[in-house]
C-alpha positions as CSV (number, residue, x, y, z in Angstrom):
1,X,89.5,51.4,-83.1
2,X,86.4,53.1,-84.5
3,X,84.1,51.3,-86.8
4,X,83.7,52.9,-90.3
5,X,79.9,52.8,-90.1
6,X,79.7,54.0,-86.5
7,X,77.6,57.0,-87.6
8,X,74.9,54.6,-88.7
9,X,74.5,52.7,-85.4
10,X,70.9,52.6,-84.2
11,X,70.2,53.0,-80.4
12,X,67.5,51.2,-78.4
13,X,64.9,53.9,-79.3
14,X,65.3,53.3,-83.0
15,X,67.3,56.5,-83.6
16,X,70.7,57.0,-84.9
17,X,73.2,57.2,-82.1
18,X,75.0,60.0,-84.0
19,X,73.0,63.2,-83.6
20,X,74.1,64.6,-86.9
21,X,73.0,61.4,-88.8
22,X,69.7,61.4,-86.9
23,X,69.2,65.0,-87.9
24,X,69.9,64.3,-91.6
25,X,67.6,61.3,-91.5
26,X,64.8,63.3,-90.0
27,X,65.3,65.9,-92.8
28,X,65.0,63.0,-95.3
29,X,61.9,61.7,-93.5
30,X,60.4,65.1,-93.6
31,X,60.7,65.2,-97.4
32,X,59.5,61.6,-97.9
33,X,56.7,61.3,-95.3
34,X,55.2,64.7,-94.4
35,X,52.5,64.6,-97.0
36,X,51.6,61.0,-96.1
37,X,51.4,61.9,-92.4
38,X,49.2,64.9,-93.2
39,X,46.9,62.8,-95.4
40,X,46.6,60.1,-92.8
41,X,45.8,62.6,-90.0
42,X,43.0,64.0,-92.2
43,X,41.8,60.5,-93.0
44,X,41.7,59.7,-89.3
45,X,39.5,62.7,-88.7
46,X,37.1,61.8,-91.5
47,X,36.9,58.1,-90.4
48,X,36.2,59.1,-86.8
49,X,33.5,61.5,-87.9
50,X,31.9,58.9,-90.1
51,X,31.3,56.7,-87.1
52,X,28.5,59.1,-86.3
53,X,26.4,57.0,-88.6
54,X,26.8,54.0,-86.3
55,X,26.1,56.2,-83.3
56,X,22.8,57.2,-84.9
57,X,22.0,53.6,-85.6
58,X,22.6,52.5,-81.9
59,X,21.3,55.6,-80.1
60,X,18.9,57.3,-82.5
61,X,18.3,61.1,-82.5
62,X,18.9,61.9,-78.8
63,X,20.8,64.4,-76.7
64,X,23.7,61.9,-76.3
65,X,23.8,61.4,-80.1
66,X,24.0,65.2,-80.6
67,X,26.8,65.5,-78.1
68,X,28.6,62.6,-79.8
69,X,28.1,64.3,-83.2
70,X,29.6,67.5,-81.7
71,X,32.7,65.6,-80.4
72,X,33.1,63.8,-83.8
73,X,32.9,67.1,-85.6
74,X,35.4,68.6,-83.2
75,X,37.8,65.8,-84.0
76,X,37.4,66.5,-87.7
77,X,38.2,70.2,-87.1
78,X,41.2,69.3,-85.0
79,X,42.6,67.0,-87.7
80,X,42.0,69.6,-90.4
81,X,43.9,72.1,-88.4
82,X,46.8,69.6,-87.8
83,X,46.7,68.8,-91.6
84,X,47.6,72.5,-92.3
85,X,49.9,73.0,-89.3
86,X,52.0,70.0,-90.1
87,X,53.1,71.7,-93.3
88,X,54.3,74.9,-91.4
89,X,56.9,73.5,-89.0
90,X,60.5,73.5,-90.0
91,X,61.5,70.8,-87.6
92,X,60.0,67.5,-88.4
93,X,60.4,66.3,-84.8
94,X,57.9,69.0,-83.8
95,X,55.5,67.8,-86.5
96,X,55.7,64.2,-85.2
97,X,55.2,65.4,-81.6
98,X,52.0,67.3,-82.8
99,X,50.9,64.1,-84.6
100,X,51.4,62.0,-81.4
101,X,49.5,64.5,-79.3
102,X,46.7,64.7,-81.8
103,X,46.4,60.9,-81.8
104,X,46.1,61.0,-78.0
105,X,43.6,63.8,-78.0
106,X,41.4,62.0,-80.5
107,X,41.5,58.9,-78.3
108,X,40.6,60.9,-75.2
109,X,37.7,62.4,-77.1
110,X,36.7,58.8,-78.1
111,X,36.6,57.8,-74.4
112,X,34.5,60.9,-73.6
113,X,32.2,59.9,-76.4
114,X,31.9,56.4,-75.0
115,X,31.0,57.9,-71.6
116,X,28.4,60.2,-73.0
117,X,26.8,57.5,-75.0
118,X,27.0,55.1,-72.0
119,X,28.3,52.6,-74.6
120,X,28.0,49.0,-73.6
121,X,29.1,47.3,-76.8
122,X,32.4,46.0,-75.4
123,X,33.4,43.9,-78.4
124,X,32.9,47.0,-80.7
125,X,34.9,49.2,-78.2
126,X,37.6,46.6,-78.1
127,X,38.0,46.6,-81.9
128,X,37.9,50.4,-82.0
129,X,40.7,50.6,-79.4
130,X,42.7,48.0,-81.5
131,X,42.3,50.4,-84.5
132,X,43.6,53.3,-82.4
133,X,46.7,51.2,-81.4
134,X,47.2,50.3,-85.1
135,X,46.8,53.9,-86.0
136,X,49.6,54.9,-83.6
137,X,51.9,52.6,-85.5
138,X,50.6,53.0,-89.1
139,X,50.9,56.8,-89.2
140,X,54.6,57.4,-89.8
141,X,56.2,58.6,-86.6
142,X,59.2,58.0,-84.4
143,X,59.2,54.5,-82.9
144,X,59.2,55.9,-79.3
145,X,56.3,58.2,-80.1
146,X,54.3,55.3,-81.5
147,X,55.1,53.1,-78.5
148,X,54.3,55.9,-75.9
149,X,51.0,56.8,-77.7
150,X,49.9,53.1,-77.9
151,X,50.8,52.4,-74.3
152,X,48.8,55.4,-73.2
153,X,45.9,54.3,-75.3
154,X,46.0,50.8,-73.9
155,X,46.3,52.0,-70.3
156,X,43.6,54.6,-70.7
157,X,41.2,52.0,-72.1
158,X,41.9,49.5,-69.4
159,X,41.3,52.1,-66.7
160,X,38.2,53.4,-68.4
161,X,36.8,49.8,-68.7
162,X,37.7,49.0,-65.1
163,X,35.9,52.1,-63.8
164,X,32.8,52.0,-66.1
165,X,32.3,48.4,-67.0
166,X,34.1,46.3,-64.3
167,X,36.1,43.2,-65.1
168,X,33.3,40.6,-65.4
169,X,31.6,41.7,-68.7
170,X,32.1,39.5,-71.7
171,X,34.7,39.7,-73.2
172,X,36.4,40.1,-69.9
173,X,38.7,43.1,-69.2
174,X,41.5,40.6,-68.8
175,X,40.9,39.1,-72.3
176,X,40.5,42.6,-73.9
177,X,43.7,43.8,-72.1
178,X,45.7,40.8,-73.2
179,X,44.6,40.9,-76.8
180,X,45.2,44.7,-77.0
181,X,48.6,44.2,-75.4
182,X,49.5,41.5,-78.0
183,X,48.5,43.9,-80.7
184,X,50.6,46.7,-79.2
185,X,53.7,44.5,-78.6
186,X,53.4,42.9,-82.1
187,X,53.3,46.3,-83.8
188,X,56.2,47.6,-81.7
189,X,58.3,44.7,-82.6
190,X,57.4,44.9,-86.2
191,X,58.1,48.6,-86.4
192,X,61.3,48.2,-84.4
């Protein structure tokens, strides 16, 4: 005997098991969330660019600062492009995929920026990575996209820290990894 509400059953990836219901829901989400997603992507770009002020404070007017400024400006341009592109796609799934890839690209640029600046402020980096994980969950997206993006952010940061800072710096890589993992798991459970 089939359940009357079978079409509304949710699978383990937080999607409707019924493809037609999932498609209708995504169309509803597109109407309800697209402008918020676009705005938050743009906001992410402006916030990332604004941290050039702290780069100048820590590194002064140097070649590394100018490269950092270029990277931050590049992120701003990328998020402006995504802001306009997100309005063009008919399929909202494609928009959300672009959003996820943009989040990952911005984080990759962040890591390149850390490398260029030879950044050693581990506590500040740790907090920035936590913000990236929160961003992956706060910008409306599919649950699995948010989890994948935040896992890649967490993993990339741990590998970057291991390669360029080692495990003995304070706070230790183990501590940073655990706290970031707690943030990631908490956000995933909450959003689930």
